[in-house]
C-alpha positions in Angstrom: 110.9 90.5 76.1 107.8 92.4 74.8 105.0 90.1 72.9 105.2 90.5 68.9 102.6 92.6 67.6 100.0 91.1 65.6 100.8 91.8 61.9 97.8 92.5 59.7 98.8 93.0 56.1 96.0 95.0 54.1 96.4 94.3 50.6 94.8 96.7 47.9 95.0 98.0 44.3 93.7 100.6 42.0 93.3 103.9 44.1 93.8 102.5 47.5 90.4 104.0 48.5 89.4 100.7 49.9 92.9 100.0 51.9 93.1 103.4 53.2 89.6 103.1 54.8 90.7 99.7 56.2 93.9 101.4 57.6 92.5 104.7 59.0 90.0 102.6 60.7 92.6 99.9 62.5 94.6 103.2 63.6 92.1 104.8 65.2 90.7 101.5 67.3 94.1 99.7 67.9 96.4 102.3 67.6 100.1 101.0 67.9 98.6 97.5 69.4 98.8 95.9 66.0 101.3 96.4 62.9 99.8 97.4 59.8 101.8 96.6 56.5 100.4 98.2 53.4 100.7 96.0 50.1 99.8 97.8 47.2 99.4 96.0 43.8 100.9 99.7 42.5 102.6 102.6 43.8 99.4 104.6 44.3 97.5 102.2 46.4 100.5 101.8 48.6 100.9 105.6 49.0 97.1 106.0 50.0 97.5 103.1 52.7 100.7 104.7 53.9 99.0 108.3 54.0 96.2 106.7 56.3 99.3 105.7 58.7 100.3 102.2 57.9 103.2 101.3 59.7 105.0 99.5 56.6 104.3 99.4 53.3 105.6 97.9 49.9 104.2 97.6 46.4 104.2 94.8 43.8 104.3 91.5 43.1 107.5 90.5 45.0 106.3 92.4 48.2 103.0 90.5 48.6 104.3 87.3 47.8 107.2 87.8 50.2 104.7 89.4 53.0 101.8 87.1 52.7 103.3 84.1 54.6 104.5 86.3 57.2 101.0 88.1 58.2 98.9 87.0 61.1 96.1 88.5 59.2 95.4 89.5 55.7 92.8 92.2 54.8 91.4 93.2 51.6 88.4 93.0 49.3 87.8 89.6 48.0 89.5 90.4 44.7 92.7 89.8 46.2 92.4 85.9 45.8 91.2 86.4 42.3 93.9 86.3 39.5 94.0 89.0 37.3 91.4 91.0 39.2 91.7 94.7 39.7 92.1 95.3 35.8 94.9 93.0 35.7 96.8 94.1 38.4 96.6 91.3 40.9 98.7 88.8 39.3 98.2 85.0 39.5 101.6 85.0 41.7 99.9 87.2 44.1 96.5 85.6 44.0 98.4 82.3 45.2 100.4 84.0 47.5 97.4 85.4 49.4 95.4 82.2 49.1 98.2 79.9 50.5 99.2 82.3 53.4 98.7 80.5 56.3 97.3 83.9 57.7 93.6 84.4 58.7 91.9 86.0 55.5 89.2 88.7 56.2 87.8 89.6 52.6 85.4 92.1 52.2 82.7 91.3 49.5 83.6 94.3 47.1 84.3 93.4 43.5 84.4 95.1 40.4 85.0 91.5 38.8 81.9 89.3 37.4 81.6 87.5 40.6 78.5 87.4 43.0 78.5 86.1 46.2 75.3 84.6 47.1 74.1 85.2 50.8 76.1 88.4 51.0 74.0 91.8 51.8 75.1 94.6 50.2 76.6 97.4 52.7 78.4 100.6 52.3 82.4 100.1 53.0 82.1 101.9 56.5 79.7 99.5 57.6 82.0 96.4 56.1 85.0 98.0 57.7 83.3 98.7 61.0 82.1 94.9 61.1 85.9 93.7 60.4 87.2 96.0 63.4 84.4 95.6 66.1 83.3 91.5 65.1 86.5 89.9 63.5 89.6 91.8 65.2 88.3 93.2 68.7 88.6 90.2 70.5 91.8 89.1 68.7 93.7 92.3 69.6 92.4 93.0 73.1 93.5 89.5 74.6 
């Protein structure tokens, strides 16, 4: 029996630009060695991540609440652990499920909320995604 692939849930909202950038880079580097689940707070975000070639996708509160505990890794902007973020798209139940998940969470310091993260340098999204892939996941996936 083949070993189970690492399951990575990429969570995003609004237009899905951050999530689709993450999914695209994960696919370029890891191809089919990981399973990428696109979880959007809305259908536009899910569609953008599916277009970037996520393996599967689902939309909304129940999908996120259901899948968060089943992930090995959860990736997204830091606002995915903040209730009512993304202009209210991210519900308190979603934030709780993501925060409480046993999955390792890799959060990008990008937020439109009134939150400042001390000690974090501002970098463009492509640089953050490259660090995510090469420094956080490369060792785990290429074992």
